[in-house]
C-alpha positions, 0 to 999 in steps of 0.5 A: 527482347533486344537490349533497348526492348528490355530497358524499357519494360523494365520498370526500374528504368521508367524515368521518375517526374519532377516540379522543381522551384527554378529560383528567382531570377538567376539567383544561384548565380548571384550574390543574393544580398544585393537583393537584400537578403541574406546571400545564402538564401538559394544554397540549399535549393541550389544544392538539391538541384545539383544532385537531382541527376544522381537520383534518376534510374540512369541518365537521360536521353532527352528532358522536357521542360515545361517552364512557367515562363512560356505561355503560347494559345496551343502547347508549343514544343520548341525545335530550335537545334541549339536553342538561344537565350532569352534573359527574362529577368529585370533588375540583376546584376550585368553578369547575370545577362550573361549566362550561357546554357548551350545543351542542344535542343532536340527537333525529333524529340519536341515532335514527339511531343507534339505527336502524343498530344495531338493524338490525345486531342490537345492542341499542340504544335512547333516553335522551330526558334523558341530557346531558353528562358530562365525557367529553363536554363537557370535551374539547368545550369545546376542540374546538368552544367556540361550542358550534354542532355538534348532540352525540348521548352514546352509551353504552357497552353495560355488559358491555364485550366489545370485539367487540360494540363494534366490530361497533357501530362498523361498524354507524355506519360510514354515519354518515361518508359523512353529515357525521357525526363520531364520537369515541371519548373515554376515555383510552388508559392508564387505570390511577388508581393508577398516574398521578403514580408510576414504576409507570405509565411502563414499562407505559403505554409498552409498551401505547402501542406495542402499541396504536399497531401495533394501530390501523395494522395493515390493517384486519381485522387491527387488528380481531382484535387491539384484539378482545384487547387485553387479551392485549397486553403491559400490558393489563391493567396499563395498564386494571384496567377498560377503560371508558376503551379501549372507545371506541376501539373504536367508532372503530375499527370505524366507521374499519373501511375506513379506515388508522388512525394515531397522530395525537397522543401525550405523557406526562402523569402519568407515563404515555404517553397517545395519540390515533388516527384512522380515515380 
């Protein structure tokens, strides 16, 4: 058995998968008090993101990021060699539109992602030009500030079917044994009208409790519950539209043989937010 085969066969080297909160716009790189909140609103989330790589069994060979800010008719992976920046946020300080994240892309990994999805019978294609939206570059400026790990953005499928996103995660599960980190980037609470108002407080807490219980259930039960998240207590109050929750389904699908756990939680802008790990 060669060294590479030994590494793949070693369960301790299998990558976990994550669902992370990517915050509000460029929140980690500005004084949040200009947005009307405490300056330290996002400090705990930023500290947790900075420590994420240190919790892994080894440094990833590549990262696949499913962002809540990219939707396509089919699952789409970027084959850009040098992904550009997509400043898809509005009304923030001018310097936040100068942020740069020069991590390389990986066309080979993108093609592998599309092949796995296609083999599972899921519609998948590549995009030669897609860059990093803020669901990618904002958290990853903290996760890998040296920008040395190749990053492949992967879209949601525009119909936002939770079962299909769980299936996509399952199809991508072999990447975990190849040193690839799979990350769903979204928010566990994303009601833009609720943030910064008392109407966020109880629904976000109720849904967070349900979501944590679902994630920490046995894999088969976990998938069944997540597939019907919109029937959960305060589900639709927490996600009037589910694009920021669906990255969790991909992460959970990719981690379907592994236990799930809540690994971070905070209350920001009067709402509970969480991060989850599988494996």
